C-alpha positions, 0 to 999 in steps of 0.5 A: 219912898221915892227919894230912898229909891233914887238914893239906892239906885244912884248908889248901886249905879256908882258901885257898878261903875267903880267895880267894873272900872276896877276889874277892867283897868286894874290889870292894865295898870299892874301890867304897866307898872310891872313892865316899868324897870327904870326911872323916867324923867320929864324935862320941859314937857319932853319924856326921856325914853331910853328906846325910840322904838314903839312897843306894846305895854299892856292890852285887853279886848278894849284898851291898849297902852303903847309907848311910841316916842315919835308917834310913828304909828308903827304899832296899832293894836286891835283893841277898840281904844289905844292910848299912845304915849309919845315923847311930847304928847299923848294920843288916844285912838278910838272908833271915831278917830284920835285926839292928841294932848301935849304935855305942859312945857313946865313939866320937869320931874322924875318918876321912880317905878318903885315909888309909883307902885307903892303909891298905886297900891296905897291909893287904889281903893280910894280911887275906886271909892271916889269914882263910885261916890262921885258917880252917885252924886253926879247921877243925883244931880243929873236926874234932878235936872232931867226931872225938871225938864221932864216935869215941864213936858209932863205938865204940858201933856197932862193939860193937853190930855185933860189930866191934873196933878200938883207940881210936886206930883209932876216933879216926882213923876219926872224923877221916877220915869228915869229909874227903870232906864237907870237900872237897865244901864246899871245892869249893863255896866256890871255885865261889862265888868263881868265880861258878858258885854263889850263896849258895843253892847254897852252903847246899845244898852245906853241907847235903850235906856233913853228909849225906855225913859222917853216911852215912860215920859209919854205914857205917864200922863195917862196915869194921872187923874182926869181933870174935873169938868166944870159945872156948866159942862155937866150933862143936864139929864144927870143933874 
């Protein structure tokens, strides 16, 4: 029963992430592809942009795509994250600063906008399906590892509180305590995709899902059966 619940939770969480990502990113990708008119060539890791001036390609409340060949910084979007495509590198700006990745020097190819549009439409469903399935499988692995760690903590607390439980029971408890927080995070991710929450709200939900999990770890040992006392410790008046 617990395994079925874990599988269902992981599946719904994977679907929520893939669905939200498709709603948030698909419009951005489509705008970028629609604005792309001419073939673009990369020679030795350098993109041959026809215009050196920075320009905004697509923008949402949380993500902006900017082409700035020289990384002049002349165009900064109010979006929380900005992906800036330069001639030799890619920069990502965020609340904590920015990171830059250079394009490999052996990149030499040409991209045609019509071909890329056709490929995107053909592969788009598989991209989101892969994201959803990969998320579900990844969560299963993470929850299993966390269940082992939480199980050790639960076992120690059970001994200190005079409670008892088999190794299998302790492990199942370590797995089960993660599910309420996972459902909280799943609802938050779906709410973000629906537009009810922003990224700041998503971070708050992520913190709260850990708070819920830790609280459940702390109170779960109290629900385990008490350890039977030794015969020598029994009350002689009740013998």
